[in-house]
C-alpha positions as CSV (number, residue, x, y, z in Angstrom):
1,X,29.9,-10.2,75.6
2,X,29.5,-9.5,72.0
3,X,27.2,-6.8,70.8
4,X,25.0,-7.5,67.8
5,X,24.3,-4.9,65.3
6,X,21.0,-4.9,63.6
7,X,21.5,-4.4,59.9
8,X,18.7,-2.5,58.3
9,X,16.7,-4.6,55.9
10,X,16.2,-3.5,52.4
11,X,12.6,-2.7,51.6
12,X,11.1,-5.3,49.4
13,X,9.9,-3.7,46.2
14,X,6.2,-3.9,45.8
15,X,4.7,-4.3,42.4
16,X,2.1,-1.6,42.3
17,X,0.9,-2.4,38.9
18,X,-2.5,-3.8,38.6
19,X,-2.8,-7.2,37.2
20,X,-5.4,-7.1,34.5
21,X,-7.7,-10.0,34.3
22,X,-7.6,-11.8,30.9
23,X,-11.4,-11.7,30.9
24,X,-11.3,-7.9,30.6
25,X,-9.9,-8.3,27.1
26,X,-12.2,-11.1,26.1
27,X,-14.8,-9.0,24.2
28,X,-12.0,-7.2,22.3
29,X,-10.4,-10.5,21.4
30,X,-13.7,-11.8,20.2
31,X,-14.3,-8.7,18.1
32,X,-10.8,-8.9,16.6
33,X,-11.3,-12.6,15.8
34,X,-14.6,-11.8,14.1
35,X,-12.9,-9.1,12.0
36,X,-10.1,-11.4,11.0
37,X,-12.6,-14.0,9.8
38,X,-14.6,-11.3,8.0
39,X,-11.6,-10.1,6.0
40,X,-10.2,-13.6,5.3
41,X,-13.4,-15.1,4.0
42,X,-13.2,-13.3,0.6
43,X,-9.6,-14.2,0.2
44,X,-10.3,-17.8,1.0
45,X,-13.2,-17.7,-1.5
46,X,-10.9,-16.6,-4.2
47,X,-8.3,-19.3,-3.4
48,X,-10.9,-22.0,-3.4
49,X,-12.8,-21.0,-6.5
50,X,-9.7,-20.3,-8.6
51,X,-9.1,-24.0,-8.5
52,X,-12.4,-24.9,-10.1
53,X,-13.5,-25.1,-13.7
54,X,-16.8,-23.8,-15.1
55,X,-18.6,-27.0,-14.0
56,X,-17.2,-26.7,-10.4
57,X,-18.2,-23.0,-10.2
58,X,-21.8,-23.4,-11.3
59,X,-22.3,-27.1,-10.3
60,X,-24.1,-26.3,-7.1
61,X,-21.3,-27.3,-4.7
62,X,-20.0,-25.4,-1.7
63,X,-18.3,-22.1,-2.8
64,X,-16.1,-22.2,0.3
65,X,-14.5,-25.5,-0.2
66,X,-12.6,-27.2,-3.0
67,X,-14.2,-29.4,-5.7
68,X,-13.2,-33.0,-6.3
69,X,-11.1,-31.9,-9.3
70,X,-8.6,-29.2,-8.3
71,X,-7.2,-27.7,-11.5
72,X,-4.9,-24.9,-10.7
73,X,-2.5,-25.9,-13.4
74,X,-5.1,-26.0,-16.1
75,X,-6.6,-22.6,-15.0
76,X,-3.1,-21.1,-14.9
77,X,-2.4,-22.4,-18.4
78,X,-5.6,-20.9,-19.7
79,X,-5.0,-17.6,-17.8
80,X,-1.5,-17.0,-19.4
81,X,-2.6,-18.2,-22.9
82,X,-6.0,-16.6,-23.2
83,X,-6.1,-13.9,-25.9
84,X,-2.5,-14.5,-26.8
85,X,-1.3,-14.2,-23.2
86,X,-2.3,-10.6,-22.7
87,X,-2.6,-11.1,-19.0
88,X,1.2,-11.2,-18.7
89,X,1.3,-7.8,-20.5
90,X,-1.3,-6.4,-18.1
91,X,0.8,-7.6,-15.1
92,X,3.8,-5.9,-16.6
93,X,1.9,-2.7,-17.1
94,X,0.7,-2.8,-13.5
95,X,4.2,-3.3,-12.3
96,X,5.5,-0.4,-14.4
97,X,2.8,1.9,-13.2
98,X,3.1,0.9,-9.6
99,X,6.9,1.1,-9.4
100,X,7.4,4.3,-11.4
101,X,4.4,6.0,-9.9
102,X,5.0,4.7,-6.4
103,X,8.7,5.5,-6.3
104,X,8.2,8.9,-7.9
105,X,5.4,9.8,-5.5
106,X,7.5,8.7,-2.5
107,X,10.5,10.8,-3.6
108,X,8.3,13.9,-4.0
109,X,6.5,13.2,-0.7
110,X,9.7,12.8,1.3
111,X,11.2,16.0,-0.2
112,X,8.1,18.0,0.3
113,X,7.3,16.7,3.7
114,X,10.8,17.3,5.0
115,X,10.8,20.8,3.5
116,X,7.5,21.7,5.2
117,X,8.7,20.3,8.5
118,X,12.2,21.8,8.7
119,X,12.3,24.9,6.6
120,X,10.6,28.3,7.0
121,X,9.7,30.1,3.8
122,X,7.2,32.6,2.5
123,X,3.8,31.1,1.9
124,X,4.6,28.0,3.9
125,X,1.3,28.0,5.9
126,X,-0.8,28.8,2.9
127,X,0.8,26.0,0.8
128,X,0.4,23.5,3.7
129,X,-3.2,24.6,4.1
130,X,-3.8,23.9,0.4
131,X,-2.1,20.6,0.8
132,X,-4.4,19.6,3.7
133,X,-7.4,20.7,1.6
134,X,-6.3,18.5,-1.3
135,X,-6.2,15.5,1.0
136,X,-10.0,15.8,1.4
137,X,-10.6,15.7,-2.3
138,X,-11.4,12.2,-3.6
139,X,-9.0,11.1,-6.3
140,X,-11.9,9.9,-8.5
141,X,-13.3,13.5,-8.6
142,X,-10.1,14.6,-10.4
143,X,-10.2,12.0,-13.1
144,X,-12.4,13.9,-15.5
145,X,-10.5,17.3,-15.2
146,X,-7.3,15.4,-15.5
147,X,-8.5,13.7,-18.6
148,X,-9.5,17.0,-20.2
149,X,-6.1,18.5,-19.4
150,X,-4.2,15.5,-20.7
151,X,-6.4,15.3,-23.8
152,X,-5.4,18.9,-24.7
153,X,-1.7,18.0,-24.2
154,X,-2.0,14.9,-26.3
155,X,-1.0,12.5,-23.5
156,X,-4.2,10.3,-23.3
157,X,-3.8,6.7,-24.2
158,X,-0.1,6.7,-23.1
159,X,1.6,5.4,-20.1
160,X,2.2,9.0,-18.9
161,X,-1.5,9.5,-18.5
162,X,-1.4,6.9,-15.7
163,X,2.0,7.6,-14.2
164,X,2.0,11.4,-14.0
165,X,-1.2,11.8,-11.9
166,X,0.0,9.2,-9.4
167,X,3.1,11.1,-8.7
168,X,1.0,13.6,-6.6
169,X,0.3,12.1,-3.1
170,X,-0.9,14.8,-0.7
171,X,-1.5,12.3,2.1
172,X,2.1,11.0,1.7
173,X,3.4,14.6,2.0
174,X,1.3,15.2,5.1
175,X,2.5,11.9,6.7
176,X,6.2,12.7,6.0
177,X,5.7,16.2,7.4
178,X,4.3,14.8,10.7
179,X,7.0,12.2,11.0
180,X,9.9,14.4,10.0
181,X,8.9,17.1,12.4
182,X,9.4,14.8,15.4
183,X,11.9,12.2,14.1
184,X,14.6,14.6,12.9
185,X,15.7,16.9,15.8
186,X,16.5,20.5,14.9
187,X,19.7,20.2,17.0
188,X,21.0,17.5,14.7
189,X,20.5,19.7,11.7
190,X,22.3,22.6,13.4
191,X,25.1,20.3,14.4
192,X,25.5,19.2,10.8
193,X,25.6,22.8,9.6
194,X,28.2,23.7,12.2
195,X,30.4,20.8,10.9
196,X,30.1,22.3,7.5
197,X,27.6,20.1,5.9
198,X,25.2,21.5,3.3
199,X,21.4,21.1,3.4
200,X,21.5,18.3,0.8
201,X,24.2,16.3,2.6
202,X,22.3,16.7,5.9
203,X,19.1,15.5,4.2
204,X,20.7,12.5,2.6
205,X,23.1,11.4,5.4
206,X,21.3,12.4,8.6
207,X,17.6,12.8,7.9
208,X,16.9,9.9,5.5
209,X,18.0,7.1,7.8
210,X,15.7,8.5,10.5
211,X,12.8,8.8,8.1
212,X,13.2,5.2,6.8
213,X,10.0,3.8,8.5
214,X,7.9,6.6,7.1
215,X,9.5,6.3,3.7
216,X,8.6,2.6,3.6
217,X,5.1,3.3,4.7
218,X,4.5,6.0,2.0
219,X,6.2,3.7,-0.6
220,X,3.9,0.8,0.2
221,X,0.8,3.0,0.3
222,X,1.8,4.6,-3.1
223,X,2.5,1.2,-4.7
224,X,-0.8,-0.3,-3.5
225,X,-2.7,2.7,-4.7
226,X,-1.1,2.7,-8.1
227,X,-1.5,-1.1,-8.4
228,X,-5.2,-1.0,-7.5
229,X,-5.9,2.1,-9.6
230,X,-8.9,1.4,-11.8
231,X,-10.9,4.5,-12.7
232,X,-8.0,6.6,-13.9
233,X,-6.5,4.1,-16.4
234,X,-10.1,3.2,-17.5
235,X,-10.7,6.8,-18.5
236,X,-7.3,7.6,-19.9
237,X,-6.5,4.4,-21.9
238,X,-8.3,3.0,-24.9
239,X,-5.6,0.5,-26.1
240,X,-6.1,-2.8,-24.2
241,X,-2.3,-3.4,-24.5
242,X,-1.7,-0.5,-22.1
243,X,-4.3,-1.7,-19.5
244,X,-3.2,-2.5,-16.0
245,X,-4.4,-5.8,-14.6
246,X,-7.4,-4.2,-12.8
247,X,-8.9,-2.8,-16.0
248,X,-8.0,-6.0,-17.9
249,X,-9.9,-8.2,-15.4
250,X,-12.8,-5.8,-15.6
251,X,-12.8,-6.1,-19.3
252,X,-12.9,-9.9,-19.1
253,X,-15.7,-9.7,-16.5
254,X,-17.8,-7.6,-18.9
255,X,-17.1,-10.2,-21.6
256,X,-18.1,-13.1,-19.4
257,X,-21.3,-11.4,-18.3
258,X,-22.2,-10.5,-21.9
259,X,-22.0,-14.0,-23.4
260,X,-22.0,-16.2,-20.2
261,X,-18.4,-17.1,-20.5
262,X,-18.4,-17.7,-24.2
263,X,-18.4,-21.5,-23.8
264,X,-15.2,-21.4,-21.8
265,X,-14.3,-21.3,-18.2
266,X,-13.7,-17.6,-18.3
267,X,-15.0,-17.0,-14.8
268,X,-12.4,-19.4,-13.5
269,X,-9.7,-17.5,-15.3
270,X,-11.1,-14.2,-13.9
271,X,-11.0,-15.5,-10.3
272,X,-7.5,-16.9,-10.7
273,X,-6.3,-13.7,-12.3
274,X,-7.6,-11.8,-9.4
275,X,-5.7,-14.1,-7.0
276,X,-2.5,-13.8,-9.0
277,X,-2.8,-10.0,-9.1
278,X,-2.7,-9.9,-5.3
279,X,0.5,-12.0,-4.9
280,X,2.9,-9.1,-5.8
281,X,1.4,-6.9,-3.2
282,X,1.8,-9.7,-0.6
283,X,5.4,-10.1,-1.6
284,X,6.0,-6.3,-1.3
285,X,4.5,-6.2,2.2
286,X,6.5,-9.2,3.4
287,X,9.7,-7.8,1.9
288,X,9.4,-4.3,3.2
289,X,7.9,-4.9,6.6
290,X,11.2,-5.5,8.3
291,X,12.3,-1.9,7.6
292,X,9.6,-0.6,9.9
293,X,11.5,-2.0,12.8
294,X,14.2,0.5,12.3
295,X,12.0,3.4,13.6
296,X,11.0,1.8,16.9
297,X,13.7,3.7,18.9
298,X,13.4,7.0,17.1
299,X,11.5,8.5,20.0
300,X,14.4,7.9,22.4
301,X,16.6,10.4,20.6
302,X,16.2,13.9,22.1
């Protein structure tokens, strides 16, 4: 006789996770779809109407669809040749203000946020409280005091009157402080000091790679804020050759409203100029978005 040995069966794992019905998320999906359409309609309106001439804009046709004669080339030619091609100069000014101001604001925000997060010094809490309070102050409320200060220094109607105020980004400092506090472990800094590295080397070689997603975020926010800045350069600048594209388009809009376009398709140029001014921001987002992926695994480091 042969004896049979019963081998214990392995328990079958049971999936205890609840399967969520797709219908549960249907209201949320409908709401998100409505918001997407709501935000895309103005952009679609600009794309459509920038292809029309003056007759197509005011001819009574649909404002959300193209006219029979799509004329992007003609409108672009008028845009870049109107008033001796000053629109190109406005684009260059906006690029200068956005790059210098955005990069400078990011550098200061990264250094200040890292310092608040990883160093203990006298007056740290008071300084950080003042920083938090400055976040609550609207930037437009500071334009007039800044204008008076720069007027006494003789800096109005210069590029520095636009660049220097944009270097201060309290929200960027706060964002970097919150991110650096959790993303850069204190044990890593101590290990670097034990190996003989100085504070600057630790900051550059160890902390900065971990802060890359937050740096890109602050950079994009600073660049977008500088590019879309309107009230500050409007108050600081009087020479239209120093205008950014936002103030320049506003100048054209006032001209078109005053004389009903002046016999030209100025409204078409304004709409197309608004579309062209958005393209650099789209390129910046598409170029820098891949750097956000580098911070997805930061939380796994302990």
